[in-house]
N, C-alpha and C positions, 0 to 999 in steps of 0.2 A: 541426691544432694538437694536439700530444700533451702530456699532463700526466702527472705522476708519481703523481697520486692514483688509488687503486684504485676501480673502479666495481663496484657490486653490483646484481644483478637486484632490481627493486622488487616482484616477485611471490614468488620463492622465496628470495631473500636470498643466493644463491650469487654468488661473485665472477665477474665477467664477464671472460673471456679475450678480448682483442682489443676489437672495437668492439661495443657493445650496440645493440639495435634500439629506436628510440624510436617508440612507437605510441600511438594514441588508443584506449583500451579502456574501455568502460562509462562514458564521460564524463570520464575522466582521461587525462592524457598521462603515460606512464611509460616507463622504459627497462628492457628485459627481455633475458634471455639467449636464445640460439638455441633451447634446449630449451623454455622457456616460450613463446616466440613460435610454435613449431610446434604447441603445444597450443591457443593462442588465435587463431591467424591467421584463422580463419573469421569472428571477431567483432571483430578489431582492424584499424585502418587505420594504415599506416606514415605518419609525419609527416615533413615536411622539417626536418632538423636545423638549418638556417640560421635558422629562425624560433625565437623564444623560446617556451618552454613556456607561459608565461603568456598570450601572444598566442593560441596554439593552443587552450588550454583554454577561453578565452572563446568561441571560435567553435564548439567541439564539445561544450561542456557542455550537457546536456539541460535543458529548462525544467522546473523543479520545479513540482509541482502546488500549487495554493493551499492553504495550511494552513487546515483547517476551524476555524471559530471555536469556542473552548472555552466561550463563554457561551450556546450554543444546546443545546437538548435535544429529544428526541422525546416527544410527548405520551404519557401512560401508557396510554390506550386505543387506541393506534395500530392494533392488530389488528382491532378492530371497525370503525374508520373505513375501513381499507383494504378489508376484505371488503364492506362495504355500498356503498362507492363503485364497486368493481369490478362488483358485481351490478347496480347502477343503470345503469352504462354498457353492460351486457350483454356484458361480456368474460368469457371463461373464464380459469381460472388459467393455462392454457398460453399464451393470447394475451397476458396481462399479463406473463408471464415473458419472452416473446419481445420485447416492447416494452422491458422493463427490462434485457434481455440477461443473464438469470440462468436457472437451472433452475426447472422447475415446482415442485420440492420446496421451494425457497427461498420461493416465494410461499405455499405451503401452511403452512410454518413461520411466516412473517410473520402470516398470518391466524389461526393457532392461538395466537399469542402466545409460541411457543417460541423464536423468533428475532427479535431486535430489529434493524431495518435500520440501516445506518450512516447518518451524516448525509447523505452524498452520495446514497445510495439513497433516503432519505426525500425529499430534494429532487426527485429524478427522479420518484418516485411522486406527489408533489404536482403536478408538471407534467402527468403522464400522466392522473391521475385527477381533477384539479381540486379537491384537498382541502388541508387544512392539517395537517401533521404536525410541523413544526419550529417551536418557540416559544422565546423567550428563557428562560434558566434562572432559576428563582426561587432567591433566596439566603435561604432560611429556615433558621434555626438548628435547627429541629426535624428537618429532612430530613438534616442532617449525620450523625446517629447511625444512620439507617436504612440497611440493606443491601439492595441489589437482589437478590432471590433468584432471578432468571432468569439470573444470570451465575455462572460458576465462580470460586471464590476459591482461593488457594494452599492453604488448609486443606482444601478439598474434594478437591483433587488428592492431597494427602498421605493423606487418608482412603481415597480410591479405591485408591492404590498399596498401602496397608496392608490393604486388604480390609474396611475398616469401612464402615458405612452411616450 
């Protein structure tokens, strides 16, 4: 079935001469030109054009990870808890890093308080070490004005770029 409407590549935006190639790429079903297809063919799957795009996208769309709850936070003294629990279990930092599937440097930074684990990392640490790191967030009006000094702010980045301390 030939239509008079022009078709454009959904990656580069160029007009497609002839027939485009409909592929499943990174969870989306798109129509691309030959040039773009040659660039992505290792990671794309050609789909049957007889099926509707919506039917295909339901089948090939990746499962999204669960959204972490925004009403949870990590306890302030997480670094002390992680270190003491690891030592009580007789694990080295390297062994804990392997179980958590991160580098040993990450564990060192967790234990020194220089790096705060993500909620998912904290939940994994809870299971591995048998500790409690994630608690419901307290909604104190006093805490709203406080700034966590362990995180970089946009102002910090500007000062760094300008050479200020």
